[in-house]
Structure formats: structure tokens, C-alpha cells
N, C-alpha and C positions, 0 to 999 in steps of 0.2 A: 272533255269539254271540247267545243267546236273551234276549229281553227280555220281561218281563212287561208287560202293557197295564196303564197306571196312569191314574186321574184324580185331580186335584189337588183336595182340598177347600180352601174358602176361608181363607186364613190371616187370622184375625181374633181375637187374643188380647186379654184385658183390658190396657189401658194402664196403667203404673204411672210413678212419678217416674223410675225407671231402666228403660230398656227397651232390649233387645238389637237390633242390627240383624238383621233377618230375611233368610235367604239362600235363594235357590231356584236350582235347576240345570236348565237346559233342553238338551236333546239334539236336535240337528238330524239329519235322515236322511243316509245316505251320497249324495254328489253322483254325477252321471252320469260325471263324470271319474274318481272313485274307484271306482265299479264297474268301469269298464272297465279300470282299471289293477289289478282284482282286490284291492284292499285289504280286509281283514277287519275287522269290528265287534268292540271289544274292551270293550264297556260292557255291564253287565248291571244291570238293576233289580230288587232283590229284594224292595223294600218301598217304598212312596210316599215314605219319608224316605231311603232307603238307596240307594247307588251304588257298584257295584264297577268297577274297571279292571284289565285283565290285560295284562302286557307279553309280547307274542309275538315280540319281534325278538331277545331273548337267550336265555331259558330257557322253554320251554313248561310246565315243572314249577314256575314260580315261583308263589306263592299270590297272588292279586288283593288290590289294596289297596282297602279299604272306607272311605266317607265317609258322615257322616249331616248331612242338612241339614233345613230347615224343610219343603221339598217338593222332589220330583225328577219333572220332566215329560219323557216319553218321546218318541219320534220322532212317534207318533200323536196327540201333544196338538194342539189346534187353537188358533188365535189367541184364540179365546172362552175357552177353557180357561186361557190363560195369564193373560187380564185378570181373569176371576172369581178365579183363584187368588191373586194378590197385588197387582194393579192396583186392583180396586174398594175393598179395604179401606184403602188408603193414601188414596185420593180422598176418600171418605167422612170420614176424619179430618180431612182439610184442610178440607171443607165445614163440619166442625164448629168450627174454629178452631185447629187444630193445624197446624205445618209438616210436610211430607211430601216424600220423596225416593225415586225410583225410577231406580236406574242399572244399564246392562248392560256386563257386563265379559267378556273373553274373546280368544282369539287371533284374528287377522285371518281372514275367511272362515268364521266360526263361527256366524253368523245374528243378531248384535247389531242391526244396523240393521234388519233383518227383524222382529225381536222389539219395537222400540221404534216403527218407523214402518209396516212392513208393505206392503200394496198398497192405497192410498187409493182407487181406482177399484172395488175389490170390497170389500164391507162384510164378507164373511166372512174376509177376510185383512187387517183392519185390526189394527194394532199397538197397543201401550199409548198412544200420543200420541193417535190419533184416537179411540179408546174413551174415554179420559179426558175428551177434550173434549165428546163426545156426553153422556157421563154426568153432567158438572158443569152443563151448560145444561138438561139434562133435569131435574135435581134442582132448580134455580133456578126453572124453569118451575112446577114442582109445588109448591114453597114459596110462590112469590108467588101463584098460583091459590088456594092455601088461606087464606093470610094477607096482605091487602093492604097491611098496615102494614109488612111485611118488604121490603126492597130490597137488591140486591145489585150491587157492582161488580167487574168482571173487568179486570185489567191483564196484559199479557202483554209480556215481553222475551225476546230470543233472542241467544245469544252462542256463539261457538267459541273454543277455545285451540289456535291453530295456531303451531307451531314456539314454544310457550311465550309467545306474543303473544295478548291478548285482542281479538277482533273483534267488532263489532256486526254481525249478519247482517240486521238490519232497517234499518240506515242505508244513505243512498245511497252513501256511501263506506265500503263494508264490508270494505275491506282496511286502514284505519287503525287504530292500535293504541291501544287504551283502557287506563287506569290502573286498578288495584284498591285499594280503600282500606278502613280498618277503624276503627271509633270505638265507644265504649260506648253511644251512643243508637242507631244504625243498624246495628250488626254489620258485617259484610262487605258491601261494595256496590261496584259499577263506576261509576266516574266519568263522566258524561256519556252514560248509556246510554239508548238510545231505548225508549220505552214506549207501547204502544198500548193504549187502552181498546176493549175489544170488546163488543158488545151481543149477538152469536149465535154459534153453533157455526160457522156459514159464514164469519164474519169470522175466527174463530180458526183454520179450516182455511187461509184465504188467507194469514194471516199466517205460519203454519209453512210453507206451500209456498214462499213467497217466501224465507224464511230457509233452508229445504233447496237451492234453486236457488242461493244464494250460498255454499254450504258448499264447503270444499275437498275434492275427491275426486280419485282417480287409479286406474290400472290397474297390477296386479301379476301374477304368474304364479299366485298362490294366489286372487285376487279381482280380477275385470274391473273392478268398480266400488268400490274400496276407500276408506273414510273416512280422509282424512288429518288429521283434528283431532278433538278432543273437543267435542262439541255439548251445550249446556245450555239447555233451554227453561224460562222462569220464569214460572209463571202465579200471579198474587196475587189472592185472592177476599175481598173486603171485605163484611162483612154488618151492616146497620143497621136499627133497628126505629124507626119514627116516634114521636115523643113520649117517647122514652126515650133515655138517655145510653149505651145498650149498643152497644158496636162490637166486633166479632170480626173477626180477618184472618188469613187461613190462606194459606200459601205453598207452592206445589207445583213441586218441581224434577224435570223429567224429563232424565236425562244418557244420552247415547250415547257411550261412550267409544270411542277408536279402538284397534284391536286390536295387541296385541303381535306383533312380526314377527322373523323369523329372515332375515338377508341372503341365507343359502345356499338358501333355499326360495323366498322371493319374487322373487330375482334383481333386486332394485332397485340403481339406481345414480344418481349425479347428484343432482338435486333430490329424487327419491324416496327416495334413501339418507339425505339430510340429514333429510326428515321422519320416516322411521323412525327415526332415531336420538333426535330429540325426543320422538317417541311414547313410546319405550321409556325414556327419562330420566323423564318425567313419570309413567309407569306405576310405575316403581322407586320414585321419590319417594312415590307413594301407598301402595306397599307398606310404605315405612318408616314412614308415618304410621299405618297399621293395626297394625304390629308394637309401636309406641310405645304405641298406645291399648290394645292387649291386655295389655302387660307392666306388671305391678303396680308394678315397681321403677322405671320410666321416669319421669324427671321433666321431660322435654322432648318435645314433639310437634313436629317439623319441618313445621308447615304452610307457612311462608313459603319453603321451598326450591322451591316450584313453584306457579304461578298456579293451576293446576287443584287443587290440594290446599287452598289458601286460599280459593277459591271454594267448595269443598265443605265448608269448616271446620264448618258449622253441621250438615251432614248426617252427619259423622262425628264422634261424640263430644259433638255439641251438642243444641240443641233441635229435633229432628226425628224424626219417624217414617219410618224408613230401611228399603227393601227393596232387595237386591241380586240381580239374576239372572246366574248364571255360564252363559255360553253356552259349549258344549263340542262338538267334532267328535269322531265315534265312530271313526275308521278308525287302524289300527294306524300309518299313517304320521305321524299327529299324536299319537302317545302322549305324547312329552314335553311338548308344549304343553298338552296335556288334563290331565295330572298336575299341571303348574304351576298351571293355572287351578283345580283342585279345591283345592289345597293353599292357595291365595291366599284362596279363598273360605270355607274352614275356618277361618282365622285371622280373618276379618272378621266371622264370626258370633258372637265373643266380645265385639264392641265393644258398650259400654253408651253409649246416648244419655240426655240429660236432657229429657225430654218435658213441656211446659207449655202451658197453653192461653193463646193470644194474646189478652190483653183490654187494652183501653185504660186510662190510669191512672184514669178516673173509673169505669169498671168495678170496678176494685180497690178505690176508695174506697167505691163502694156496698155492695160485700160485706162489707168490713169494717165499714160502719156497720149492716147487717143483722145482723152478728155482735152488734154492741154492742146493737143492739135487742132481741136474744133474751135477752142478758144482764140489760138493765135490765127486761125484762118479768119475769123470775123474782125480780129484787130487788122489783119493784112488788108482786108477788103476796105476798111474805113480809111488806113493809111494809103492805100494806092489812090483812093479819090484825092486825098490831099497832094499826094505828088503829082498826079496829072493835072491840077488845078493850075491854070497858067497864072492866076492871080497870086500864088504863092512863090516868091523869090528866093527865100533862103529855108534850107532844112538842115538840121544839125547833123553833124557826121556820124554820131552815135545812134540817131534815129533811123539814118540810112543803113547802117550796118545791121540794125535789129529788123528792119524790113526785108534786107536780103537773107538773114539766117531763117526767117518766117517763110519766105518763098522756097528757099532750099529744103527745109523739112517737109513742106507740102509735096515736093517733087519725089521725096525718098521713096524707093520700094520698100515691099515687106521685109526682105533680107537685109537691105541697107538700114532700115529701122531697128530690126533686131540686133545688128551689129551696133549701131550707135547707143542703143539703150544698153547693151553689154558693157561697152566702153564708158558710159555714163555712170552706171552702177560701180564699176570699178574705181572710176575717177572719184565719185563720192565716198566709197570706202577708203580710198587713199587719203583723201582730204580728211576724213574722219580720224584715221590713224594718226596723220600729222597733228590735228588738233589735240588729239589725246597726248601724243608724245610731247608737244610743246607745254601742255598744261602741267605734265608730270615733271617737266625740266624746270618749270617756274617753280614749282612746289619744292623741288630738291634746293633751287638756288635760294628760296626763302629760309629754308631750314639751315643751310650753311651760312647765311648771314646771321641768323640767330645764334648759331654756335661761336662764330667769330666774335660776335658782339659781347658774349658772355665768357669768352675763353678765359679771361683773367678777372677774378673778382677778389680784390684785395690780397690778402696772402694766402688764400685757402688753396691746397693742393687739390685741383680738379681730378687727378688721375686717382689719387685714393678715394675721393668721393665716388669716382665713376666705378671703382671696384667694389665699394660698399653697396653701392646701388645695384651692381651686377649681382652680388651674393644675395641681396635681398630679393632681387628678381628671380633668381633661381630657386630661393626658398619657396617664394609665391607660386613658381611653376610647379615646383613638387607636389605643394599643397593642391594646387588646382587638379594636377592628375591623379591623386589620391582621391580627392573629391569626385572627380569623375567616373573613376573606377568604382566608387562607393555607390556613385549614382546608377551606373550600370547595373551592379550587383542588386541594388533595391528595384529597378525596373524590372530585371529579371524575376526577382521574387514576385513583385506585384503580378507580373505576367502570369507566372505559374499559380499564384493564389486566385487570380481572376479565372484561370482555366479549371482550376479545381472547383471553384466557386459555381462556375457554369455546369461542370459535370454533376456537382450535388443537387443544384436545383433541377438539372434535368432527370437526375435519377428519383429525387423527391417527387417531382411531378409524375414521371412513369409510375413509381411504386404508389402514389396516393390514387391514381386512377385505376390501378390493378385492385388496391384495397376496395375502393368504391365498387368496382365491377363484382368482386368476389362477395362483399357485403350484400349486394343485390341478389346474387345466385343463393347465398346463404339463407336470406330472408324467405327466399321461393321454396328452398328445400326444407326449411324447418316444420311445416306443416305436414309435409310428406313423411319427414321422419317420425313425428308424432302419431301419425296413422299407422306406420309400419310397426312401431313399437307396441300400439295396442292389439293389432292383429297378432304378433309375435306373442303376446302374453296369453292371448285367448287360445292360439294354437298350443302353447305349452300346458295350460290347465286341461284342454281335451286330450293331449297326449298322455298326460298323467293319469286321467281318469280311464283311458284305453289300456294303460300299462296295468292298472289294478284290476281291471276286468280280465286281462289275459292271464294274470297270475292266479286269480281265482279259478280260472278255467283249467291252468296247468295243475293246480293242487287237485281240483276234482278228478281230473283225468288220471294223475298219479294215483289217487285213491282206489278209483275203479280198477285201475291195471294190477294193483296190488292185491285187490279182492279176486279178480279174474286168475291171477297167477296161483293164488292160494287154492281156488277151486280146483284148478285143473292138476295142481300137485296132489290134492287129496282125493279126487274122485276119479282120475283117469290114470292108468297105468302108463308108465313112461313109453313103452313099447307103442301102445296104442296111440299115445299122443304123437309120437312120430309119424305113425301111419296117417292119422289124420291130417297132420300139417303137410304130408306128402300129396295128400288128394284134395287140398283145398285150393280154389282158384277164386279170384276177385272177379265179380260180374259188373262191368261199368254200366250197364242198363238199369239193373235193379238196386246198384250202389251197396252190394253186401257180398259176404263170402259163400261160397257154395261147395259142397263137398261131393265129388264124382261118385256115382253109384249109391247115393245115399237111400234112394228107394229100396235097396236090398237089404238095409239095415233091420235089427230085430224089432224096433220100435214100429218103424213104418209097417213091416209085415203084420204085426200085431194089430195096428190101427185098422187095417183092412179087414182082418178076420173078426173082431169083436166090434159091438156097437160102441159108439162113442162114449157113453155113460159107463158102462163096464171098464172100458179102457181108462177111465180117469181114475175109477176105483182101484183098477190093477196097478196103475202108475203109482198110487200111494204105497202100495205093498211091496213094489220090486224096485228097488232103488240100485240093483246090480244090472239093470238093463241100460245098455249105452244108447244115446239119442243123438239127433243131429241138432246142434246149437246154431242159431244165427247170433247177431250181435244184438239185435232187438230183444230177443228171448232171454239172453244173457242178462241184459240190464233190467229186464222185468223181473226177473228173478232174484238179481242181486240183492234187492231190498229185503227179500224175505230171508235170504241167506245170511244176512248180517247179523241177525238175531242168533241164528243157529251157530254160527261160527264162534259166539262168546262162550258156548258149551264145550266141554271137553269133546274133542274128536274121537269118533269110532274107528278103531285100529282095525279096519276090515276092508279088504281089497275085493273089489268085484270079481264074479266070476269070469272065467274066460271062455264059458261055454257058448255065451251069447257075444261071441267076438265079432268085430265088422267084417263083413264079407267083401272081399275084394271084387 
């Protein structure tokens, strides 16, 4: 299908407090295998933002399905076009102090890893990650050269989500599972995660290369080097200014998701099948999260159903500038997967994130104080007019002190302002501590008054009552401890049961898929087996007939051999028989036995001297003359001799006068 050659413009709209996720679609070219298999291209780009897909497998008259995204990159788009389109804008926002996320989604073999990583040895084929690294340190170098008071700190971590377990790709033990936590102060974070501080792009390249080497990969029918895990590269950039309290922190998440798979196409089994099941399960949860975020009626977003979605919580519906690149394959063989990816991306573009600049608490206090100063300046101008007005004869002393305070703040330098704010913050904290302490003191005083008031009630012994209550309290405390212990045991049992249930469900799903696949193969092989059985039966019948024929031949030959042996033993002396055998040779050309010098035998000499007719008569009366026999002549005479052999044999030996001449 024809495509228009499009070039993507940089996606850089103005940021607001609520900013939608931006979605870009990238179409890879047809692979050599797809071209050899004569698959057709079913994707058309009518506009830089529109993509159409046509179903050629069922009905050629079906109308194409059209989708609209922030940008659509065709087969001719280069890696540089991809980065300039949606990578550069996100990285620039991170350098300004915002959070940013770029993640690639699509079926297996659609080009996600190539989009994110590319080929590091060839700069023209760099993906999002190496281009972002180069961009970050180039910007840092330019900023520090321009202003020596600015300095940056870059920290990097690299994790993968493999079989719903989080692994640290930069750790020596990169197969150990880590836990993920969330709190109001730090947000979502991975406990005991390794972090490296890098000072150059080369350092960051080496770190990412190490992580990619430790990442789980495998081979399937659709992809020789298929990613078997979701990888998340986390780069944190902190910006400081010397002599100022301003600190800005931006976090960049670069996510390479593993591709969705169909077992019937990838041909996975065993470990690969379990990996595919976990990948599809986590992507399904990601789909649920996206659906819940775009549904206005939804009251719950299932981030915690998967470690992948919990890790990306800030990127999906949180404080982040997020771009999703949906990678699709253009062949009609992948129609279902491509359509599913486009629908997935179409839902994601409606997610709204709440983007905020990441400032430190001191930055916020400074900005708040600066606003107060502007307000006070306005008040000062108004009060100055009142003070300078000659018609005003009396001004309150408090009002004069307030005016002087406003003028003093206005004349403060930045350093004095910072010191003043620090002192003010400490003073406010001290006042807060004093207020809390006073409240606690008042509370204790009230309790003491209550105790004194009820110290004596009639003649009741309060000490004994206190002991009883203390014993009862200890008993209740013991019961609570036992109940807590029982609850923990039950929680552990529940956890193990849930884990076993998940394993059983995965195993059942895997076995069911394997049964379905083998059933399909069995149905295909049954007709072949039937034809093979019929051919085998026909061959067995033919073989039996052939064996019977050969047995008959053997019997016939045995009978003839017995006849020939009997003839030789009765009509040819033993010494002459040995002489004949000694002079017999096999002629390959005539295919019969010949006797050397047979022309000198008596019969041949007699045949030359007498007419053939008299020779025949003479032969009837001279049985003692030796002749030369061939196999054919023996066979012709064998029939006549069989009847004669039934008669008593004549005990007469032929004369040796006509012996064979050598």
C-alpha cells in the first residue's frame, strides 16, 4: 500500500498543569523474511498525524480504520528524525527541572529496542537513549561554560521487570529480586537500588552497556533477539547555583517495554512460554491502568496489580511529561497485533498528567516570600503617599514601624534575604515546637487534675483497682500479641496460597495453550497418517505376492538342480566331469557357459563328417558319445528326461574310447 513520505515536526507544545500524554506511531519497513513470504503492506499515512490500516485477510472491500496521533513516522524516517520529533522536547523539559518519560510499546519484533537503543557503533543509527545522553551532557557543558556558578549532578540507575520481579541491572547480583516502595515524601522508589554518579557521556554509555548486557533476552520465531523483560533507565539531573538556595531536580525515565506475543506465532515453549505469559500479564495490567485513567467514572486505578505499572505510576497520570512511541509492523500477517497496538495508543493519548516544576522547599519559600515582597511594595507605595501628605497630622506608631519594615525588606540583598528566610524558617519552626510543647503540657496538666479529682472515691482502694486493671491490661496485651502473631501467620499462608494460585493459573494457561497447539498439529497429521497406513498395507500385500513368486522360483530351480545333478551323476563319469568343470568358463557376452576346445570333441567332429540327418540318427543309437552341453540345451532335454528317469536306470558306463580331448 502506498505511503506518503512524511517528516515529523518537533512536538513541543506549551506545558500546563494538566498535560496529555503525547503519542507517536513509528512504522518499521517490511523485513526480508516478510518480503520473501510475499506479505503485503496494509498501512497508509495520509497526513503527518493520520494513519490508516486495511484488513486484507477477510474482505478487500472493508473500509480502512483511521487513527489520529500527535505524529506518525513512516518507514523512511531516520533515527535522528525520531529523536528530534519527540525525544529532544522531553529531555529539554527534564533539564529545566521537570520529570520526563519516553516509553516504547508494540508487539514483539516491531522495532522497540531499535527505537530506544539503536546501534551504538554507528552514530546515524543511535536510538533515543544514546541521543538523550549526548544531548544532556552537551547542554550541561554549554550551561557551565556560559555561567561558572551553575553546576550539575547526574545520577543513573537501570532496572528490569522480569517475570514481574524487579532486578538491578547495574548490581553484581543482577538476578536478585528487589522490592518497590511508595511514601508521600519520595513517591515510588526501588529499595536498595544501585545508583552511579556520572560526569560524562562516556561514563553513561558504559553504564547503559553494562545494563543491556545483563538484560534478559531470548530467541523466538518472530525475533532472534527478543527482549524478555521490561527495561527502565532512570537518569536524575540536579541543578544548583552557587551562592543561592535554588535547586532543581529533573528525572528522565527511558522505558523499553517487552513486546506482546502470541504463542501460535512465536512458537515459544517451556521457559520462553512462561516469560511470554508474564509479559502479556503485565501489559494487560498496563492496559487496565490506561483504561481507568481515561474513564471519568473510574474511582480506582490498579497501579499495584503489577510492578511495572507501579514503577510507572508517576509517568501515567502523575507529575511527568510523557511521550509514548507505538511501534507497529506493516505486513498483513501482523494485522491483528498492529490494530491492537493502535487502539492501545489511541486510549493512552487521553491520559492527563499533572506536570509541576521540581523545586526544593527552600525554592518554594523564596518564591512565596518574593510574592509577599511585591505585595508589600505596593502597600509601601500607598503608605508613602499617606506619610508624605501634609494634610495628615497623626500616624500611628505601629503603622510607622510597619512602613519601616517594608522599606528595610525592599533594600535587602539576595544574601541578606536568604539569611533572613533561613532565620525566619528556624524561628517559625521554634515557635511551632513551643506551641506543641505547650499543648502537650496542658494535656498532662488536665490529666493530672482528673487523677487528683478522682484519687479518693468512697472507701475503695485505688491501688488494688489499679493492680487489677494492670493485670487485665497485660492479659489483653498478651491476647493482642497472639492475635497479631496469628494474623501474620494467616497473611503468610494467604501470600503463599496466592503465589501458588498464580503459578497454577500460569501453568494451566501454558498447558492449555500447549494442548491447543498440539491438537491443531494432531488434526493436521491425522490425514497424513491415514494415507501412510494405506500405502503401508498396499506395500505389504505387494511384498507377500513377491515372496510367493520367489518361493515358487526357488522350488522350481531346486527341482531342476536335482534333475541336473542326477543326469550328471548317471551319464558322465566322475573323472570326466572334473575335466569338464576344469575347462568351463562363463561368457559375459553370450550369458552362458563355454568349454574350451569343445570343437575337438567327438560329437563336433562327427557332426562335421556326416550329414545332419544321419547325424541325428546316429545320435539316437550312440548314447556313449559325450557331447558339449549348454544350459539352454539341458533345459530343453530335461523335460524328456524326466519320464525316462522314472524307469530303472541302465547300469552302463559310457566307453572311454571317445574321451574328451584336451
